[in-house]
C-alpha positions as CSV (number, residue, x, y, z in Angstrom):
1,Q,-172.8,-74.5,-98.6
2,V,-169.0,-74.1,-98.8
3,Q,-167.5,-72.4,-95.8
4,L,-163.9,-71.6,-95.0
5,V,-163.1,-70.0,-91.6
6,E,-159.6,-68.8,-90.9
7,S,-158.2,-68.1,-87.4
8,G,-154.9,-67.6,-85.6
9,G,-153.8,-64.3,-86.9
10,T,-152.5,-61.7,-84.4
11,L,-149.7,-59.2,-83.7
12,V,-146.3,-60.9,-83.5
13,Q,-142.7,-59.6,-83.3
14,P,-140.2,-60.1,-86.1
15,G,-138.7,-63.6,-85.8
16,G,-141.8,-64.9,-84.1
17,S,-144.0,-67.8,-85.0
18,L,-147.8,-68.2,-85.6
19,R,-150.0,-71.1,-86.8
20,L,-153.0,-70.2,-88.9
21,S,-156.0,-72.6,-89.2
22,C,-158.8,-72.8,-91.7
23,V,-161.8,-75.0,-90.9
24,A,-163.6,-76.1,-94.0
25,S,-167.1,-77.4,-94.5
26,G,-169.6,-78.0,-97.3
27,F,-167.4,-80.1,-99.6
28,T,-165.2,-83.2,-99.4
29,F,-162.1,-81.5,-97.9
30,S,-159.8,-84.5,-98.3
31,N,-160.2,-84.6,-102.1
32,Q,-159.2,-81.0,-102.7
33,I,-156.1,-78.9,-103.2
34,M,-156.1,-76.3,-100.5
35,T,-154.3,-73.0,-100.8
36,W,-153.2,-70.1,-98.6
37,V,-153.1,-66.6,-100.2
38,R,-152.3,-63.3,-98.6
39,R,-152.9,-59.6,-99.3
40,A,-150.6,-57.0,-97.8
41,P,-151.9,-53.5,-97.4
42,G,-152.1,-51.7,-100.7
43,Q,-151.1,-54.8,-102.7
44,G,-152.6,-57.5,-104.7
45,L,-153.2,-61.1,-103.8
46,E,-150.1,-63.2,-103.3
47,W,-150.1,-67.0,-103.5
48,V,-148.3,-68.4,-100.4
49,S,-148.7,-72.2,-100.5
50,S,-150.8,-75.1,-101.6
51,I,-151.2,-78.7,-100.6
52,D,-152.8,-81.4,-102.5
53,S,-154.9,-84.3,-101.3
54,G,-151.9,-86.5,-100.8
55,G,-150.1,-83.9,-98.7
56,S,-147.6,-82.7,-101.3
57,A,-146.9,-79.0,-100.8
58,R,-145.6,-76.1,-102.8
59,Y,-144.4,-72.7,-101.5
60,A,-143.8,-69.2,-102.8
61,D,-140.1,-68.4,-102.8
62,S,-140.8,-65.6,-100.3
63,V,-141.9,-68.1,-97.6
64,K,-140.0,-71.3,-98.6
65,G,-138.1,-72.6,-95.6
66,R,-140.1,-70.6,-93.1
67,F,-143.7,-71.6,-93.6
68,T,-145.1,-75.1,-93.5
69,I,-148.6,-76.0,-94.9
70,S,-150.4,-79.0,-93.6
71,R,-153.8,-80.5,-93.4
72,N,-155.9,-82.7,-91.1
73,N,-158.5,-84.5,-93.2
74,F,-160.2,-85.9,-90.2
75,K,-160.8,-82.4,-88.8
76,N,-161.3,-80.8,-92.2
77,T,-158.7,-78.3,-91.2
78,L,-155.9,-76.6,-93.1
79,Y,-152.9,-75.1,-91.3
80,L,-150.1,-72.7,-92.0
81,Q,-147.2,-72.8,-89.6
82,M,-145.2,-69.6,-90.0
83,N,-141.8,-69.3,-88.4
84,S,-139.1,-66.6,-88.6
85,L,-141.8,-64.0,-89.4
86,K,-140.7,-60.8,-91.2
87,L,-142.2,-57.4,-91.4
88,E,-143.2,-58.1,-95.0
89,D,-145.3,-61.1,-93.9
90,S,-147.9,-58.7,-92.5
91,A,-151.1,-59.3,-94.5
92,L,-154.6,-60.6,-94.4
93,Y,-154.3,-64.4,-94.9
94,Y,-157.0,-66.3,-96.7
95,C,-157.5,-70.0,-97.4
96,N,-158.9,-70.9,-100.7
97,V,-160.4,-73.8,-102.6
98,L,-161.3,-74.2,-106.2
99,L,-164.4,-76.3,-106.8
100,A,-165.9,-77.0,-110.2
101,G,-164.3,-73.8,-111.5
102,D,-165.5,-71.6,-108.7
103,D,-163.1,-70.0,-106.2
104,Y,-164.1,-70.0,-102.5
105,W,-162.5,-67.8,-99.8
106,G,-162.8,-67.4,-96.1
107,Q,-163.0,-64.0,-94.4
108,G,-159.3,-63.9,-93.8
109,T,-157.2,-63.6,-90.6
110,Q,-154.9,-60.7,-90.0
111,V,-151.2,-61.2,-89.4
112,T,-149.3,-58.2,-88.3
113,V,-145.5,-58.4,-87.8
114,S,-144.2,-55.5,-85.9
115,S,-141.8,-54.6,-83.2
């Protein structure tokens, strides 16, 4: 079955960096658009970034220039490099894939930006 397992979240100071990972299984990873989404406390889901099978990426304005999405199709792994982190980047980060009309999510990884 489809599995997405995120990792890499932790407590970091403002201005710091983190790299999130999402290991995928149960589908042909290399063929799919992969997405990072986040949910801040008390707020709804916010789209962060997506990358297509060819490596073309899109970013939310709130993270553009600070975050970089990438993928390793040999390792079935999605990444999110987060630099210059801000307090407002604190959230539960999920990776997501849409397959045949169904959304699949991991369990999320918590990023907390605090001094």
